[in-house]
N, C-alpha and C positions, 0 to 999 in steps of 0.2 A: 503494498500498500505508501502509495507517494504522501507527499505533504497538500493536503488542503486549504492552505491559506491562504490570501489574498494575493498573492504572487501567482498561485497556479490557476485560478478564476475570478473571474472579477463578479460573479453570482454569490458568490460566499460574502460579499461588503455590503453589510445590512446591520444596521443599528434601530432600536425602539426606543419611544420617550411619551411622556404625559407630561401635556401642559394643559396650566390653568390659562384661558384665555382672557383676555381685557384686549386692547388695542397693540395689535403684536406683529412682528414676523416670527416666522416658525424656528425655533434653536436649532444652533449646528448641530449637524449630524453626526455620529459617531458609530465604528462598527463594536462590535461585541466585547474590546480590547477598551476603547475606548482611545481609539484613534480617530482622527479627524478624517472624513466623508466625504465624497461630493455625489451624491444619488443624483441617479438617474432617474431613479422610478419611485412612489408613493402610493400608500392606503392609507388615509387618513379617515379617521370614523370619531365622530361626535359623543358626548353623552351628558346628559342634564341640561340637554338647552338646545336652542338652534345659533348657530354663527351663521357670519355673511364674511365673506371674503372679495379679493382683490387681488388680480396678479399681476399688476403695473409697479407696483413698488410702494403706491402711496398709501397711506394711512385708508383706512374702513370708515365712511360716513353713513349711520344710518338712515334714509332706504335704501342709500346705492351698495353694491355689491351683489354677486352670485348667496345666493339662498341656500343654505344645506342645513336642514331639517334635523332634529335630534335624533340620534338613533341611525342616521344614512351613514354612505360614507365616500370619501370623492376617491377613483379611483383613477392614478396614475399607473399602472402596472402594465399596460402594451408594451410588448420587449421589441417591437418595432419604431419607438417614437421614445424621446430623448425628451424629459420634463424637466430636468434642470431648472430651466429658465424659471418656469413656472414654482417651484421648488423656493428659488432664492428670491422671487420677489413677492410673496404671497405673503400678505396681510390679512388676521383677521378679529375679528371684534363676538361677543356673545350680542345677543340682538334678541328682539323681542319680551324684553322685560326680565331676561335673563343676569345675573351678576356676573356669573362666572360658567364657563362649560369645562368641561377636562375634554382633550383631544388626544386621543389614541393615534400614535403615528411609526407605523413600519417605513423603512427605508430598505432603498436595494439599490447596489451599483451596476 
């Protein structure tokens, strides 16, 4: 068996984080060893309320931005696309009366 570290394949480089949302961008992505990565793919789901997000690097101001309802997922996992610009430029706020929303984020390079 060979070494299956990040040098062997870019499919191993993934990370996971949970963040509470106010007006903010996504946190820096890390791999399982805590090393910085630049993910090309992400799966993001919210718990505890709705969120609005923008992908142009500007802060979200309600009622503008894409609405993601509580419990739904933002799926940027198409293997034929590179979503790194979306991930880098995403800003998120809790909306519809929620003061905070937990975002579960899985990254993949």
